[in-house]
VONU-621407 format. One record per residue (C-alpha): y, x, z; chain. Coordinates in Angstrom, 3 decimals, always signed. Layout:
BEGIN
<rec north="Y" east="X" up="Z" mol="A"/>
...
END
This chain:
BEGIN
<rec north="+229.986" east="+207.291" up="+186.837" mol="A"/>
<rec north="+229.951" east="+204.474" up="+183.833" mol="A"/>
<rec north="+226.348" east="+204.952" up="+182.639" mol="A"/>
<rec north="+227.899" east="+205.627" up="+178.998" mol="A"/>
<rec north="+229.302" east="+208.685" up="+179.993" mol="A"/>
<rec north="+226.464" east="+209.864" up="+180.811" mol="A"/>
<rec north="+225.077" east="+209.026" up="+176.529" mol="A"/>
<rec north="+224.879" east="+211.700" up="+173.539" mol="A"/>
<rec north="+228.277" east="+210.155" up="+171.882" mol="A"/>
<rec north="+230.383" east="+211.704" up="+175.169" mol="A"/>
<rec north="+228.471" east="+215.134" up="+174.106" mol="A"/>
<rec north="+229.368" east="+217.689" up="+171.775" mol="A"/>
<rec north="+225.917" east="+218.701" up="+170.059" mol="A"/>
<rec north="+225.400" east="+222.357" up="+169.345" mol="A"/>
<rec north="+222.802" east="+221.941" up="+167.427" mol="A"/>
<rec north="+219.900" east="+219.451" up="+166.809" mol="A"/>
<rec north="+216.297" east="+219.438" up="+168.374" mol="A"/>
<rec north="+213.435" east="+220.572" up="+165.718" mol="A"/>
<rec north="+211.298" east="+219.289" up="+167.820" mol="A"/>
<rec north="+209.881" east="+215.607" up="+168.286" mol="A"/>
<rec north="+211.050" east="+214.167" up="+171.259" mol="A"/>
<rec north="+211.218" east="+210.795" up="+172.181" mol="A"/>
<rec north="+213.274" east="+211.155" up="+175.590" mol="A"/>
<rec north="+216.419" east="+211.723" up="+173.506" mol="A"/>
<rec north="+216.941" east="+207.967" up="+173.247" mol="A"/>
<rec north="+219.483" east="+206.506" up="+175.183" mol="A"/>
<rec north="+219.319" east="+203.076" up="+176.596" mol="A"/>
<rec north="+222.143" east="+201.198" up="+177.896" mol="A"/>
<rec north="+221.469" east="+197.505" up="+180.155" mol="A"/>
<rec north="+222.707" east="+194.368" up="+178.211" mol="A"/>
<rec north="+222.927" east="+193.224" up="+181.611" mol="A"/>
<rec north="+226.158" east="+194.605" up="+182.271" mol="A"/>
<rec north="+227.729" east="+192.586" up="+179.373" mol="A"/>
<rec north="+225.888" east="+189.237" up="+179.816" mol="A"/>
<rec north="+227.131" east="+189.196" up="+183.481" mol="A"/>
<rec north="+230.067" east="+189.520" up="+182.133" mol="A"/>
<rec north="+230.369" east="+186.996" up="+179.077" mol="A"/>
<rec north="+227.772" east="+184.111" up="+180.131" mol="A"/>
<rec north="+228.615" east="+181.018" up="+182.170" mol="A"/>
<rec north="+225.305" east="+180.159" up="+183.447" mol="A"/>
<rec north="+227.108" east="+177.046" up="+184.920" mol="A"/>
<rec north="+227.739" east="+175.482" up="+181.345" mol="A"/>
<rec north="+224.061" east="+177.402" up="+180.322" mol="A"/>
<rec north="+226.209" east="+178.831" up="+176.780" mol="A"/>
<rec north="+222.682" east="+180.540" up="+176.282" mol="A"/>
<rec north="+221.808" east="+182.242" up="+172.698" mol="A"/>
<rec north="+218.999" east="+183.631" up="+171.027" mol="A"/>
<rec north="+219.362" east="+186.123" up="+168.237" mol="A"/>
<rec north="+218.639" east="+190.081" up="+167.358" mol="A"/>
<rec north="+219.924" east="+193.215" up="+165.928" mol="A"/>
<rec north="+218.891" east="+194.316" up="+163.017" mol="A"/>
<rec north="+219.249" east="+198.347" up="+162.465" mol="A"/>
<rec north="+219.065" east="+200.158" up="+158.965" mol="A"/>
<rec north="+218.649" east="+203.628" up="+159.202" mol="A"/>
<rec north="+219.108" east="+204.829" up="+155.555" mol="A"/>
<rec north="+218.374" east="+209.248" up="+156.753" mol="A"/>
<rec north="+214.748" east="+209.111" up="+157.993" mol="A"/>
<rec north="+212.715" east="+212.343" up="+157.206" mol="A"/>
<rec north="+209.104" east="+214.391" up="+157.896" mol="A"/>
<rec north="+206.900" east="+216.907" up="+156.788" mol="A"/>
<rec north="+203.621" east="+215.847" up="+155.322" mol="A"/>
<rec north="+200.624" east="+217.874" up="+156.493" mol="A"/>
<rec north="+200.780" east="+220.297" up="+153.283" mol="A"/>
<rec north="+204.622" east="+220.954" up="+154.595" mol="A"/>
<rec north="+206.732" east="+218.860" up="+151.542" mol="A"/>
<rec north="+208.985" east="+216.753" up="+153.184" mol="A"/>
<rec north="+209.075" east="+212.989" up="+153.009" mol="A"/>
<rec north="+211.520" east="+209.736" up="+153.733" mol="A"/>
<rec north="+211.596" east="+207.069" up="+154.362" mol="A"/>
<rec north="+214.269" east="+203.827" up="+155.365" mol="A"/>
<rec north="+214.076" east="+201.926" up="+158.514" mol="A"/>
<rec north="+214.918" east="+198.575" up="+158.952" mol="A"/>
<rec north="+214.422" east="+197.970" up="+163.208" mol="A"/>
<rec north="+214.669" east="+194.567" up="+164.608" mol="A"/>
<rec north="+215.618" east="+194.373" up="+168.289" mol="A"/>
<rec north="+215.665" east="+191.274" up="+170.039" mol="A"/>
<rec north="+218.774" east="+189.939" up="+171.932" mol="A"/>
<rec north="+217.297" east="+189.179" up="+174.777" mol="A"/>
<rec north="+215.758" east="+192.754" up="+175.483" mol="A"/>
<rec north="+216.587" east="+194.247" up="+178.659" mol="A"/>
<rec north="+218.365" east="+197.401" up="+177.165" mol="A"/>
<rec north="+220.254" east="+198.980" up="+173.662" mol="A"/>
<rec north="+220.119" east="+202.630" up="+172.308" mol="A"/>
<rec north="+223.251" east="+204.303" up="+172.317" mol="A"/>
<rec north="+222.954" east="+204.737" up="+168.423" mol="A"/>
<rec north="+224.069" east="+208.791" up="+168.743" mol="A"/>
<rec north="+221.107" east="+209.049" up="+170.475" mol="A"/>
<rec north="+218.774" east="+207.113" up="+168.001" mol="A"/>
<rec north="+220.294" east="+209.831" up="+164.796" mol="A"/>
<rec north="+219.241" east="+212.725" up="+167.439" mol="A"/>
<rec north="+215.791" east="+210.984" up="+167.873" mol="A"/>
<rec north="+215.155" east="+210.250" up="+164.279" mol="A"/>
<rec north="+216.314" east="+213.793" up="+163.891" mol="A"/>
<rec north="+213.658" east="+215.351" up="+166.032" mol="A"/>
<rec north="+210.440" east="+214.653" up="+163.043" mol="A"/>
<rec north="+212.323" east="+216.372" up="+160.564" mol="A"/>
<rec north="+210.266" east="+219.423" up="+160.746" mol="A"/>
<rec north="+207.029" east="+217.984" up="+162.289" mol="A"/>
<rec north="+203.976" east="+217.671" up="+159.918" mol="A"/>
<rec north="+202.614" east="+214.068" up="+160.159" mol="A"/>
<rec north="+200.373" east="+212.321" up="+157.786" mol="A"/>
<rec north="+199.282" east="+208.824" up="+159.311" mol="A"/>
<rec north="+200.901" east="+206.372" up="+161.808" mol="A"/>
<rec north="+204.297" east="+207.585" up="+161.731" mol="A"/>
<rec north="+205.489" east="+203.702" up="+162.201" mol="A"/>
<rec north="+203.482" east="+203.451" up="+165.111" mol="A"/>
<rec north="+205.369" east="+206.100" up="+166.754" mol="A"/>
<rec north="+208.437" east="+204.755" up="+165.804" mol="A"/>
<rec north="+207.526" east="+200.677" up="+167.294" mol="A"/>
<rec north="+205.979" east="+202.704" up="+170.180" mol="A"/>
<rec north="+208.823" east="+205.117" up="+170.955" mol="A"/>
<rec north="+211.503" east="+202.383" up="+170.817" mol="A"/>
<rec north="+209.990" east="+199.397" up="+172.270" mol="A"/>
<rec north="+209.647" east="+201.597" up="+175.539" mol="A"/>
<rec north="+213.198" east="+202.289" up="+175.357" mol="A"/>
<rec north="+214.539" east="+199.122" up="+175.267" mol="A"/>
<rec north="+211.923" east="+197.489" up="+177.153" mol="A"/>
<rec north="+210.417" east="+194.668" up="+174.690" mol="A"/>
<rec north="+209.528" east="+194.766" up="+171.536" mol="A"/>
<rec north="+210.656" east="+195.647" up="+168.099" mol="A"/>
<rec north="+209.760" east="+195.015" up="+164.577" mol="A"/>
<rec north="+209.625" east="+198.144" up="+162.184" mol="A"/>
<rec north="+210.366" east="+197.589" up="+158.387" mol="A"/>
<rec north="+209.235" east="+201.018" up="+157.163" mol="A"/>
<rec north="+210.366" east="+201.179" up="+153.773" mol="A"/>
<rec north="+209.118" east="+204.254" up="+151.345" mol="A"/>
<rec north="+210.897" east="+205.541" up="+148.459" mol="A"/>
<rec north="+208.537" east="+203.550" up="+145.634" mol="A"/>
<rec north="+209.843" east="+199.946" up="+147.755" mol="A"/>
<rec north="+213.317" east="+200.890" up="+147.997" mol="A"/>
<rec north="+214.019" east="+198.881" up="+144.586" mol="A"/>
<rec north="+213.172" east="+195.898" up="+147.375" mol="A"/>
<rec north="+216.062" east="+196.703" up="+149.620" mol="A"/>
<rec north="+217.859" east="+193.756" up="+149.926" mol="A"/>
<rec north="+221.015" east="+193.738" up="+147.139" mol="A"/>
<rec north="+224.604" east="+193.650" up="+148.019" mol="A"/>
<rec north="+225.509" east="+190.020" up="+148.560" mol="A"/>
<rec north="+228.791" east="+188.325" up="+149.957" mol="A"/>
<rec north="+228.697" east="+186.872" up="+153.397" mol="A"/>
<rec north="+228.430" east="+182.991" up="+152.400" mol="A"/>
<rec north="+231.283" east="+180.706" up="+153.383" mol="A"/>
<rec north="+235.820" east="+180.262" up="+153.226" mol="A"/>
<rec north="+237.059" east="+183.916" up="+153.302" mol="A"/>
<rec north="+239.776" east="+183.966" up="+156.092" mol="A"/>
<rec north="+241.196" east="+186.981" up="+154.889" mol="A"/>
<rec north="+244.243" east="+185.673" up="+152.630" mol="A"/>
<rec north="+245.713" east="+183.887" up="+155.284" mol="A"/>
<rec north="+249.559" east="+184.257" up="+155.619" mol="A"/>
<rec north="+249.624" east="+185.216" up="+159.728" mol="A"/>
<rec north="+251.937" east="+186.552" up="+162.019" mol="A"/>
<rec north="+250.577" east="+189.007" up="+164.804" mol="A"/>
<rec north="+251.148" east="+191.613" up="+167.136" mol="A"/>
<rec north="+247.894" east="+190.803" up="+169.532" mol="A"/>
<rec north="+245.387" east="+193.325" up="+169.386" mol="A"/>
<rec north="+243.324" east="+192.934" up="+172.449" mol="A"/>
<rec north="+240.825" east="+190.183" up="+172.470" mol="A"/>
<rec north="+242.566" east="+186.780" up="+173.610" mol="A"/>
<rec north="+240.238" east="+183.499" up="+173.895" mol="A"/>
<rec north="+243.193" east="+181.458" up="+174.478" mol="A"/>
<rec north="+244.439" east="+182.118" up="+171.212" mol="A"/>
<rec north="+241.417" east="+179.923" up="+169.078" mol="A"/>
<rec north="+241.604" east="+176.153" up="+168.937" mol="A"/>
<rec north="+240.271" east="+173.568" up="+167.155" mol="A"/>
<rec north="+242.025" east="+170.880" up="+164.599" mol="A"/>
<rec north="+243.083" east="+167.738" up="+165.895" mol="A"/>
<rec north="+240.641" east="+165.890" up="+164.592" mol="A"/>
<rec north="+237.422" east="+163.486" up="+165.708" mol="A"/>
<rec north="+235.489" east="+164.906" up="+162.713" mol="A"/>
<rec north="+231.782" east="+166.590" up="+163.250" mol="A"/>
<rec north="+231.585" east="+169.131" up="+159.819" mol="A"/>
<rec north="+229.398" east="+172.428" up="+158.906" mol="A"/>
<rec north="+231.397" east="+175.485" up="+158.158" mol="A"/>
<rec north="+230.850" east="+178.680" up="+157.270" mol="A"/>
<rec north="+234.332" east="+181.045" up="+157.930" mol="A"/>
<rec north="+234.108" east="+184.756" up="+156.638" mol="A"/>
<rec north="+236.438" east="+187.655" up="+157.329" mol="A"/>
<rec north="+235.887" east="+191.536" up="+156.764" mol="A"/>
<rec north="+239.150" east="+192.449" up="+159.081" mol="A"/>
<rec north="+237.214" east="+193.128" up="+162.443" mol="A"/>
<rec north="+237.759" east="+196.238" up="+163.240" mol="A"/>
<rec north="+236.712" east="+197.825" up="+167.107" mol="A"/>
<rec north="+236.492" east="+200.611" up="+168.503" mol="A"/>
<rec north="+233.475" east="+202.645" up="+170.279" mol="A"/>
<rec north="+233.635" east="+202.618" up="+174.167" mol="A"/>
<rec north="+233.296" east="+206.748" up="+174.383" mol="A"/>
<rec north="+234.350" east="+208.059" up="+171.050" mol="A"/>
<rec north="+237.390" east="+205.242" up="+170.346" mol="A"/>
<rec north="+236.563" east="+206.120" up="+166.724" mol="A"/>
<rec north="+236.745" east="+202.673" up="+164.729" mol="A"/>
<rec north="+233.943" east="+200.331" up="+163.935" mol="A"/>
<rec north="+234.513" east="+198.238" up="+160.831" mol="A"/>
<rec north="+232.569" east="+194.607" up="+160.011" mol="A"/>
<rec north="+232.365" east="+191.808" up="+158.265" mol="A"/>
<rec north="+231.397" east="+188.638" up="+160.327" mol="A"/>
<rec north="+230.279" east="+185.203" up="+159.340" mol="A"/>
<rec north="+230.826" east="+182.592" up="+161.577" mol="A"/>
<rec north="+228.731" east="+179.019" up="+160.876" mol="A"/>
<rec north="+229.480" east="+176.242" up="+163.470" mol="A"/>
<rec north="+228.980" east="+172.582" up="+163.556" mol="A"/>
<rec north="+231.373" east="+170.704" up="+165.704" mol="A"/>
<rec north="+234.888" east="+169.575" up="+165.486" mol="A"/>
<rec north="+236.629" east="+171.709" up="+162.782" mol="A"/>
<rec north="+238.420" east="+175.434" up="+163.897" mol="A"/>
<rec north="+241.662" east="+176.025" up="+163.101" mol="A"/>
<rec north="+241.291" east="+179.339" up="+160.595" mol="A"/>
<rec north="+245.074" east="+180.449" up="+161.327" mol="A"/>
<rec north="+243.653" east="+180.754" up="+165.310" mol="A"/>
<rec north="+240.553" east="+181.902" up="+164.296" mol="A"/>
<rec north="+241.836" east="+184.692" up="+162.036" mol="A"/>
<rec north="+244.027" east="+185.903" up="+164.524" mol="A"/>
<rec north="+241.784" east="+186.154" up="+167.321" mol="A"/>
<rec north="+239.429" east="+188.645" up="+164.866" mol="A"/>
<rec north="+242.130" east="+190.395" up="+164.448" mol="A"/>
<rec north="+242.724" east="+190.375" up="+168.280" mol="A"/>
<rec north="+239.760" east="+192.920" up="+168.634" mol="A"/>
<rec north="+241.230" east="+195.564" up="+166.693" mol="A"/>
<rec north="+242.139" east="+198.007" up="+169.729" mol="A"/>
<rec north="+239.479" east="+196.637" up="+171.713" mol="A"/>
<rec north="+236.683" east="+199.055" up="+172.825" mol="A"/>
<rec north="+233.061" east="+197.819" up="+172.844" mol="A"/>
<rec north="+229.690" east="+197.914" up="+171.264" mol="A"/>
<rec north="+228.980" east="+196.511" up="+168.270" mol="A"/>
<rec north="+226.796" east="+194.060" up="+170.023" mol="A"/>
<rec north="+228.550" east="+193.186" up="+172.935" mol="A"/>
<rec north="+231.695" east="+192.576" up="+170.766" mol="A"/>
<rec north="+229.603" east="+189.668" up="+168.535" mol="A"/>
<rec north="+228.197" east="+188.219" up="+172.092" mol="A"/>
<rec north="+231.857" east="+188.105" up="+173.501" mol="A"/>
<rec north="+232.945" east="+186.634" up="+169.815" mol="A"/>
<rec north="+229.920" east="+184.219" up="+170.389" mol="A"/>
<rec north="+230.909" east="+182.959" up="+174.125" mol="A"/>
<rec north="+234.332" east="+182.767" up="+173.622" mol="A"/>
<rec north="+234.223" east="+180.104" up="+170.213" mol="A"/>
<rec north="+231.320" east="+178.448" up="+172.388" mol="A"/>
<rec north="+233.706" east="+178.105" up="+175.140" mol="A"/>
<rec north="+236.860" east="+177.520" up="+173.938" mol="A"/>
<rec north="+235.915" east="+175.163" up="+170.607" mol="A"/>
<rec north="+232.683" east="+173.869" up="+171.842" mol="A"/>
<rec north="+230.663" east="+173.305" up="+168.543" mol="A"/>
<rec north="+227.586" east="+171.770" up="+168.890" mol="A"/>
<rec north="+226.016" east="+174.579" up="+167.155" mol="A"/>
<rec north="+226.683" east="+178.139" up="+166.023" mol="A"/>
<rec north="+226.058" east="+181.219" up="+164.863" mol="A"/>
<rec north="+227.518" east="+184.858" up="+164.269" mol="A"/>
<rec north="+226.468" east="+187.382" up="+162.705" mol="A"/>
<rec north="+228.211" east="+190.674" up="+162.174" mol="A"/>
<rec north="+227.855" east="+193.292" up="+159.494" mol="A"/>
<rec north="+229.108" east="+196.609" up="+160.242" mol="A"/>
<rec north="+229.506" east="+199.326" up="+158.315" mol="A"/>
<rec north="+227.472" east="+202.143" up="+159.500" mol="A"/>
<rec north="+227.998" east="+205.516" up="+160.888" mol="A"/>
<rec north="+225.824" east="+208.930" up="+161.002" mol="A"/>
<rec north="+223.617" east="+206.629" up="+158.111" mol="A"/>
<rec north="+222.851" east="+203.880" up="+160.922" mol="A"/>
<rec north="+224.193" east="+199.919" up="+160.421" mol="A"/>
<rec north="+224.575" east="+197.838" up="+163.365" mol="A"/>
<rec north="+223.978" east="+194.280" up="+162.478" mol="A"/>
<rec north="+224.133" east="+191.637" up="+165.367" mol="A"/>
<rec north="+223.123" east="+188.113" up="+164.784" mol="A"/>
<rec north="+223.519" east="+185.685" up="+167.732" mol="A"/>
<rec north="+222.815" east="+181.414" up="+167.407" mol="A"/>
<rec north="+222.164" east="+178.214" up="+169.659" mol="A"/>
<rec north="+220.319" east="+176.963" up="+167.005" mol="A"/>
<rec north="+216.484" east="+176.773" up="+166.256" mol="A"/>
<rec north="+217.121" east="+178.546" up="+162.777" mol="A"/>
<rec north="+217.001" east="+181.868" up="+162.001" mol="A"/>
<rec north="+218.029" east="+183.764" up="+158.477" mol="A"/>
<rec north="+215.636" east="+183.315" up="+155.829" mol="A"/>
<rec north="+216.682" east="+186.740" up="+154.609" mol="A"/>
<rec north="+219.198" east="+189.781" up="+155.536" mol="A"/>
<rec north="+221.820" east="+190.729" up="+153.121" mol="A"/>
<rec north="+223.759" east="+193.950" up="+153.260" mol="A"/>
<rec north="+227.621" east="+193.556" up="+152.110" mol="A"/>
<rec north="+229.369" east="+196.218" up="+150.193" mol="A"/>
<rec north="+230.538" east="+198.123" up="+152.813" mol="A"/>
<rec north="+227.559" east="+198.884" up="+153.701" mol="A"/>
END
């Protein structure tokens, strides 16, 4: 039986767990995806992380008064596992009726790090810090969405991609808000904005937009979709440098934002787009 069919996403939840329970976290191995897309003979390797923002987190202080916070969870892309999103929501909800005075951030780091098999970073944002949360911005780059294309391909096909016939090496940032895929368990739609930054021979904008739209009926997790896009562009268009950044709309109070690169540079800041 496929491991994702055992996840909480595939089960009806009749009542939420009111007792703190780290066993609610459901891990899914990343290796299942890396084996499919990583061509080790070509040494296509990436670095990066997944940025999870949980907007609905609450617990009780020792007097029984509710407290709230926003969590920004940064998971390394080389962790052995990812966390199924509904299980993270169930786990976070298990704090709701628990009285905790101190070190709640340490509990979260310990539990989630254990589940993914790697150390996470956690930004624990309390109400007096909410004004510091990243302001809504646009992804930097040329937006492809107004290009006049015709397509009927809605299953990923890397053969759509192509370079422009040119020997020039350019650096370019390209953006689209038309990325859609589906949850591999529930078939519910996942919506995203994506930024593609590269240095190399020019990538044909029309073919790239068609390729991104081809994910429309594809079933996979956010992280896996972004990694497939990374590997396909790297394999077909062969840029010298490539960075892919996906900003997905939230579901169940959580958004997931994978960032993959073969560069040594990491983003200076983490933004939030309008649909988030």
